[in-house]
N, C-alpha and C positions, 0 to 999 in steps of 0.2 A: 216550591214544592218539589223536592227531587225523586224521581221514579226511576228504579232500576228494571229493565227489561232483560229477561234473561231467555232468548230465544235463537235458535241456530238457523232457521230459515230467514235468509236476508231480506227476502221480499215481505214476508210477515212484519219483521222486526222495523224494517223502513216505513211500513204503513203505520204501525203503532207509534214510532217516535214521531212521525209528522201529525198525526192525528191528536197524539195526546199533548204534543206541544202547542197544537192550535186550541187546546183546553185548557192551556195555562200552566202544564206540568213542564219541568226541566227533565229531560229524559237522557239517560245513559244506557248502554247496551253492553251485553255480554252473549258469547255465541257457544259456551260449553259448561258443563257442570262444575269442574274445578275452578274456572276462573269466575263463574257466577257466585259460587260460595265465597271466594275470597273478597268480591267486591260488596257482595251483600252483607258482610259483617260491619261495614261501615255504618255508623249510627245516624249519619246525616240523611240518610234514604227515608222517606215518609212511608214508602210502599215499595213492594216487589211484585212485578209481573213475570210469572214463572211458567215456562214451557215443561212438560214432562218429558218427552223424548228427545233428550240432549246428547250430544257426544260427549265422551270422556266418563261422565257420571250423570245419571237421570235426575229429573227434577225431584222424584220421591227422595232421593238422597240428599240433595241440595236441602230440601224442607227439613228433613229429619236432623241434619247436622246443624242447621241454623237454629233450631229449637234446643238442640242439645248443648249449644254454645251459648244459649241463654238469650239470643237475639230475638226480640218480640215485635220487629217491624211487621206489620200486616202483609200477608201473601195471598195474592189473586192468582190462581192457577188457571192458565188456558190450556185445555186438552183435547185433544181430537178423540180420546177414549169415552165411551158413554155407557157406564155400567155402574150399578149400585156399590159393588164391592170397591170399585175404584175410588167412588166419592168417599165411602167409609175410611178406606186406607188413608186419603188425603187429609181428612178431618182428624183422624187419630194421630197423623205425623205433625199436625199443628198449622196446617192451611187454614186461612180464615175464610175463604170463599174461592168458588171457581166458576167457570163458564165452558161450555163444550164450544170447540170451533165448529164453523166460523161463527164468531160473535161481532155484533156491530160496535164501532168505536164510541158511539153514544153510549151504549150499555156499559162497555169496560170503563169509561170515563166516569160514568155515574156510580158504579160499583166501588171504584177507587175512593171517590168522595164520600161515599157512606163509610167505608172502612177507615178513612182518615178522621172523620167526625167521631166515629165511635172510638176510636184509638185515642183521641184528645180528650174524650169526655168520661170515658169510663172503661175499665178493665173487663166488665161483665158481658158473657156471652148470651145473657137473657134478654129477651124483647118481650114486653108486657104491653097489651092492647086490651085494657078492661079485664074480662075474664079469661082472655087467652095469654098464655105464656109460651114462648118458643125459644129454645135452648140452640143457638146458631151453630154450636160446636157438636152438640150431639144430635142434632136434627130432630128434637123431641118436642111434640106439641100437646099442650094440656089446655083443656076448657074448664073452668071452675074446679081445677085440680084433677080432673078426670083425662087420662091419656087418650089422644084421638089419633087413630090409625089412618095414614095418609099413604095414597100411592105416590110412586115417584114423581110424576108430572105435577100431582096435587101439591106435594112438598115444594117443588121447585117454584111453583107459582106462588104459593104462600110466601116462601123465602123472598122472592123478588119483590112482593108488594111491601113486606116488612122492610127490606133494606132500602126501599124507597124513602124510609123515615117520614111517613105520613104525607108524602108527595104523591103525585098522580103519575102513572105510567099508561102510555097509550097501548091499544090493543097490538100494534106492531112491536112496541118495545117490549111487551109480555111475550110475544110470539118469538122474538128474536133471543130472549134471555132464556126460555124454557125449551123451545124447539129447535133453535138455531137460525141464524140469518138467511140461510139458504134453504131451508126445510121446504120442501113442496106440500105443504098441508093447507087446508081451508082455514082461513082466519077465524071463522066461526067456532072453532075447536077452542078457542080461548074462552068464549061464552060458555060453552058447554062445562068446561072445567070450573069455570067461576061458579056456575050455580051448583055443582057438586060440593065445592068448598063452603058455599053458603049454608048448604044443609049440614055439613059437619061441624061448623064452627057457630053454632047457636051462641048468641049473646054477643057477636062482632058483626059489624056490617061492613061488607065489600061494596063500596059506592061507585055509581056510576056518574062521575062529575061531567056535565055536559061540556064539550068542546075541549076538555082536559085529559079525561081517562079514568082510570080506576084507581081507588085507593082503599086501604083498610083502616078501620077505626074502631074503638069501643062503641058500642051501641048505647 
C-alpha cells in the first residue's frame, strides 16, 4: 500500500514515514506543493497525506488541482489550522478527511485504513447506521430523515466513531482525534460530549464496550 506524504517539515515527515512504515505502508515523501502535485498524479498511490502550509503552492491548491485533474486518490489533510471555515474549504476542494496537528500516528494510520477500505468498496460518501445517515463530504447528519444540528466537537466525535467502521475507539484515541494529541484537557470531556451525542442521536447507540472503548451502532 503506497502512501504519498506531502509535508515540508522534515522532522514531521520523517516521523510519519517511520510510523506508517511500521503500520505496513510503503511511504514516499515530497516537500513542496508543485512536486507533491506531480507525484500525486501517479495512480499507484493508495492515499495521500497532505500538509496545508507548503512552499511553492499550498495544500489547498494541490487538493484542488488533483480533483480538477480527475485524480480520485483519497486525501487525508493534516493541518495546524483549526477552524470551521478551513474544514468546509477542504471538503469543498475534495479532501476526504482531515486531522488537526498534532495527531497521533495510531489515529493517522487508522484514518488511512478507513479511507482505503471505503475507496475499495464504494464511491459513496454516505455512512448509514440504522436511522442515522451521515454525509462525510457535506458533514450533514440526519436521524429518521430529520437533520440534526451538531456543534463542531460533536461532529468531529461522531465522524471519528463512524470512520472506525463499527470498530471501537478508546477514550485516548477519541481525545487525540477530536482535541489533538497534545491538548491539555480533562479526558472526561469525551464522556460529556458522548452524552450530548446520545441525546441528539435517538435511535442509535453509542456503546461503551468494556476493555475496548466506544463504538456506534444501530439500536
